[in-house]
VOTI-379932 format. One record per residue (C-alpha): residue in three letters; x, y, z. Coordinates in nm, 3 decimals. Each point is the difference from the previous one (the first is absolute). Example, Ala and Ser with C-alpha at 12.3 -4.5 7.8 and 13.67 -1.06 7.14 Angstrom:
2
- res/px/py/pz
- ALA/1.230/-0.450/0.780 $
- SER/0.137/0.344/-0.066 $
END
This chain:
248
- res/px/py/pz
- UNK/-0.999/5.824/-1.443 $
- UNK/0.276/-0.046/0.121 $
- UNK/-0.064/-0.273/0.246 $
- UNK/-0.195/-0.156/-0.214 $
- UNK/0.271/-0.043/-0.257 $
- UNK/0.238/-0.145/0.276 $
- UNK/-0.256/-0.275/0.085 $
- UNK/-0.097/-0.089/-0.361 $
- UNK/0.402/-0.082/-0.066 $
- UNK/0.078/-0.142/0.308 $
- UNK/0.006/-0.380/-0.086 $
- UNK/0.109/-0.218/0.294 $
- UNK/0.230/-0.297/-0.010 $
- UNK/-0.176/-0.327/-0.124 $
- UNK/0.033/-0.316/0.162 $
- UNK/-0.034/-0.359/-0.124 $
- UNK/-0.027/-0.304/0.204 $
- UNK/0.166/-0.341/-0.061 $
- UNK/-0.143/-0.279/0.202 $
- UNK/0.128/-0.337/0.041 $
- UNK/-0.213/-0.305/-0.012 $
- UNK/0.113/-0.303/0.148 $
- UNK/-0.026/0.000/0.418 $
- UNK/-0.109/0.372/-0.063 $
- UNK/-0.340/0.017/-0.182 $
- UNK/0.013/-0.406/0.027 $
- UNK/0.010/-0.162/0.315 $
- UNK/0.192/-0.301/-0.115 $
- UNK/0.286/0.021/-0.278 $
- UNK/-0.180/-0.125/-0.325 $
- UNK/0.322/-0.194/-0.133 $
- UNK/0.086/-0.139/0.310 $
- UNK/-0.346/-0.158/0.032 $
- UNK/-0.036/-0.121/-0.353 $
- UNK/0.369/-0.157/0.035 $
- UNK/-0.133/-0.181/0.321 $
- UNK/-0.301/-0.124/-0.192 $
- UNK/0.137/-0.112/-0.296 $
- UNK/0.405/0.054/-0.010 $
- UNK/0.198/-0.280/-0.105 $
- UNK/0.325/-0.122/0.170 $
- UNK/0.230/0.276/0.013 $
- UNK/-0.151/0.320/0.021 $
- UNK/0.101/0.038/0.367 $
- UNK/0.362/-0.052/-0.077 $
- UNK/-0.059/0.299/-0.222 $
- UNK/-0.184/0.188/0.266 $
- UNK/0.353/-0.097/0.246 $
- UNK/0.214/0.109/-0.268 $
- UNK/-0.205/0.357/-0.030 $
- UNK/-0.013/0.039/0.387 $
- UNK/0.387/-0.027/0.016 $
- UNK/0.035/0.258/-0.248 $
- UNK/0.156/-0.236/-0.239 $
- UNK/-0.248/0.066/-0.304 $
- UNK/-0.231/0.289/-0.050 $
- UNK/-0.372/-0.023/0.014 $
- UNK/-0.024/0.005/-0.419 $
- UNK/0.210/-0.335/-0.001 $
- UNK/-0.206/-0.158/0.316 $
- UNK/-0.358/0.089/-0.133 $
- UNK/0.110/-0.114/-0.372 $
- UNK/0.111/-0.327/0.133 $
- UNK/-0.287/-0.041/0.269 $
- UNK/-0.265/0.058/-0.280 $
- UNK/0.156/-0.242/-0.223 $
- UNK/-0.057/-0.277/0.274 $
- UNK/-0.394/0.103/0.034 $
- UNK/-0.213/-0.298/-0.077 $
- UNK/-0.368/0.101/-0.039 $
- UNK/-0.279/0.069/-0.249 $
- UNK/-0.102/0.333/-0.009 $
- UNK/-0.362/-0.142/0.147 $
- UNK/0.225/-0.103/0.308 $
- UNK/0.205/0.329/-0.001 $
- UNK/-0.331/0.187/0.023 $
- UNK/-0.142/-0.182/0.243 $
- UNK/0.302/0.070/0.210 $
- UNK/0.006/0.353/-0.048 $
- UNK/-0.365/0.034/0.080 $
- UNK/0.067/-0.157/0.344 $
- UNK/0.224/0.313/0.070 $
- UNK/-0.116/0.337/0.165 $
- UNK/0.094/0.338/0.019 $
- UNK/-0.007/0.306/0.207 $
- UNK/-0.359/0.106/0.047 $
- UNK/0.092/0.334/0.042 $
- UNK/0.198/0.012/-0.316 $
- UNK/-0.302/0.067/-0.247 $
- UNK/-0.110/0.306/0.217 $
- UNK/0.372/0.132/-0.014 $
- UNK/0.029/-0.020/-0.356 $
- UNK/-0.331/0.185/-0.039 $
- UNK/0.089/0.258/0.181 $
- UNK/0.342/0.063/-0.144 $
- UNK/-0.209/0.010/-0.321 $
- UNK/-0.208/0.290/0.173 $
- UNK/0.290/0.190/0.095 $
- UNK/0.142/-0.069/-0.363 $
- UNK/0.318/-0.167/0.123 $
- UNK/0.093/-0.233/-0.270 $
- UNK/0.068/-0.360/0.138 $
- UNK/0.179/-0.323/-0.132 $
- UNK/0.064/-0.323/0.109 $
- UNK/0.387/-0.086/-0.072 $
- UNK/0.057/-0.364/0.133 $
- UNK/0.267/-0.243/-0.059 $
- UNK/-0.267/-0.238/-0.005 $
- UNK/-0.219/-0.152/-0.267 $
- UNK/-0.200/0.254/-0.251 $
- UNK/-0.258/-0.275/-0.051 $
- UNK/-0.073/-0.107/0.360 $
- UNK/-0.025/0.362/0.109 $
- UNK/-0.260/0.122/-0.244 $
- UNK/-0.188/-0.342/0.065 $
- UNK/-0.016/0.086/0.359 $
- UNK/-0.090/0.336/-0.052 $
- UNK/-0.238/-0.054/-0.237 $
- UNK/-0.161/-0.231/0.264 $
- UNK/-0.084/0.224/0.235 $
- UNK/-0.126/0.246/-0.257 $
- UNK/0.271/0.195/-0.040 $
- UNK/0.102/0.184/-0.355 $
- UNK/0.202/0.239/-0.165 $
- UNK/0.281/0.007/0.189 $
- UNK/0.323/-0.016/-0.178 $
- UNK/0.208/-0.320/0.083 $
- UNK/0.356/-0.020/-0.045 $
- UNK/0.145/-0.339/0.062 $
- UNK/0.175/-0.309/-0.166 $
- UNK/-0.201/-0.169/-0.256 $
- UNK/-0.126/-0.332/0.051 $
- UNK/-0.034/-0.221/-0.299 $
- UNK/-0.160/-0.366/-0.082 $
- UNK/0.223/-0.182/-0.220 $
- UNK/-0.197/-0.331/0.011 $
- UNK/-0.297/-0.160/0.173 $
- UNK/0.193/0.001/0.330 $
- UNK/0.325/0.161/-0.031 $
- UNK/0.081/0.394/0.028 $
- UNK/0.254/0.245/-0.090 $
- UNK/0.109/0.359/0.133 $
- UNK/0.083/0.283/-0.234 $
- UNK/0.129/0.352/0.153 $
- UNK/-0.086/0.280/-0.183 $
- UNK/0.087/0.264/0.319 $
- UNK/0.310/-0.213/0.021 $
- UNK/0.335/0.277/0.050 $
- UNK/0.355/-0.157/-0.134 $
- UNK/0.161/0.264/0.278 $
- UNK/-0.243/-0.086/0.259 $
- UNK/0.228/-0.068/0.316 $
- UNK/-0.239/-0.263/0.161 $
- UNK/-0.029/-0.211/-0.323 $
- UNK/-0.429/0.039/0.046 $
- UNK/-0.246/-0.105/-0.285 $
- UNK/-0.139/0.382/0.051 $
- UNK/0.204/0.273/0.050 $
- UNK/-0.179/0.205/0.238 $
- UNK/0.243/0.275/0.008 $
- UNK/-0.020/0.026/-0.375 $
- UNK/-0.381/-0.019/-0.008 $
- UNK/0.001/0.290/0.275 $
- UNK/0.213/0.218/-0.255 $
- UNK/-0.249/-0.104/-0.298 $
- UNK/-0.304/0.078/0.169 $
- UNK/0.029/0.268/0.283 $
- UNK/-0.086/0.356/-0.100 $
- UNK/0.175/0.122/0.261 $
- UNK/-0.027/-0.118/0.384 $
- UNK/-0.007/-0.367/0.043 $
- UNK/-0.222/-0.188/0.280 $
- UNK/0.107/-0.364/0.081 $
- UNK/-0.175/-0.227/0.131 $
- UNK/0.115/-0.338/0.095 $
- UNK/0.108/-0.252/0.260 $
- UNK/0.321/-0.182/-0.073 $
- UNK/0.295/-0.078/-0.184 $
- UNK/-0.117/0.086/-0.332 $
- UNK/-0.066/0.338/0.088 $
- UNK/0.346/0.105/0.194 $
- UNK/0.175/0.133/-0.297 $
- UNK/-0.301/0.207/-0.136 $
- UNK/-0.057/0.122/0.309 $
- UNK/0.279/0.214/0.037 $
- UNK/-0.071/0.161/-0.284 $
- UNK/-0.382/0.101/0.087 $
- UNK/-0.081/0.315/0.139 $
- UNK/-0.200/-0.163/0.276 $
- UNK/-0.065/-0.336/0.095 $
- UNK/-0.335/-0.194/0.169 $
- UNK/0.146/-0.313/0.105 $
- UNK/-0.038/-0.303/0.210 $
- UNK/0.168/-0.295/0.121 $
- UNK/0.370/-0.032/-0.088 $
- UNK/0.013/0.285/-0.209 $
- UNK/-0.042/0.214/0.304 $
- UNK/0.291/-0.107/0.159 $
- UNK/0.201/0.054/-0.351 $
- UNK/-0.170/0.360/0.032 $
- UNK/0.118/0.093/0.309 $
- UNK/0.363/-0.145/-0.077 $
- UNK/0.034/0.190/-0.302 $
- UNK/-0.179/0.325/0.095 $
- UNK/-0.266/-0.004/-0.234 $
- UNK/-0.304/0.230/0.082 $
- UNK/-0.270/-0.245/0.071 $
- UNK/-0.341/-0.068/0.148 $
- UNK/-0.064/-0.359/0.176 $
- UNK/-0.342/-0.159/-0.068 $
- UNK/-0.140/-0.332/0.053 $
- UNK/-0.295/-0.014/-0.236 $
- UNK/-0.132/0.209/-0.233 $
- UNK/-0.295/0.160/0.189 $
- UNK/0.242/0.230/0.140 $
- UNK/0.146/0.143/-0.328 $
- UNK/-0.268/0.231/-0.147 $
- UNK/0.064/0.227/0.307 $
- UNK/0.375/-0.021/-0.027 $
- UNK/-0.002/0.039/-0.365 $
- UNK/-0.179/0.328/0.103 $
- UNK/0.221/0.099/0.272 $
- UNK/0.264/-0.040/-0.298 $
- UNK/-0.181/0.207/-0.243 $
- UNK/-0.075/0.279/0.248 $
- UNK/0.348/0.042/0.096 $
- UNK/0.107/0.035/-0.328 $
- UNK/-0.224/0.261/-0.064 $
- UNK/0.075/0.194/0.313 $
- UNK/0.343/-0.019/-0.105 $
- UNK/-0.035/0.112/-0.361 $
- UNK/-0.274/0.289/0.056 $
- UNK/0.176/0.142/0.312 $
- UNK/0.249/0.226/-0.248 $
- UNK/-0.287/0.065/-0.264 $
- UNK/-0.210/0.146/0.314 $
- UNK/0.301/0.178/0.114 $
- UNK/0.027/0.196/-0.364 $
- UNK/-0.364/0.063/0.015 $
- UNK/-0.001/0.182/0.319 $
- UNK/0.353/0.183/-0.063 $
- UNK/-0.169/0.080/-0.353 $
- UNK/-0.329/0.166/0.215 $
- UNK/0.240/0.172/0.229 $
- UNK/0.196/0.136/-0.289 $
- UNK/-0.339/0.166/-0.139 $
- UNK/0.030/0.371/0.046 $
- UNK/-0.294/0.121/0.239 $
END
């Protein structure tokens, strides 16, 4: 009776997955692809200012999206040409099976991300991103529902703020680059590729390197099993002591 009571009240710490989109799930940066195809003169200068650290990504992207010259049909045709990691769907299904909430958190475009997910037969995954809005037949604007005025990076989506808002307990971050550097420092573990690997090493952040999503179900399994071993060991010791303390 005592053993059953201990097991029934021992709740494992929960995890939430925050996953970047551009360059992580998608092979190409979606915004850059649209700008290459439809951007008017001036968007490259904004990109250079952002890369130099003179402006934040929010200011950069707001200016760049205002320079898009494309109809919705043209935009959709371009988005249809973009591909995602073929292993992502399996990983999303596996996370759901293991009851680990998965959120896509991107400093990119919500419309584009949702369009690409739907084109790949994926639905039901929450997307937290900047809001793309059509203002005329060929012009667009960007709104920032997840902007944090205190964000040190001046991001459109403050991923650190999102992490604090959605994570129940532990945070698993999946990403590839610059927009993931800050939030990786507050994550409990990172699945990292490309430049994020070097950043995690530099900052001493716990991480697992990966190349594509096909390896991530096994990595997630290992992380969850490690959590269970660490958490259940004290409970098992308590059970054993309780049994040994019983009068013979």
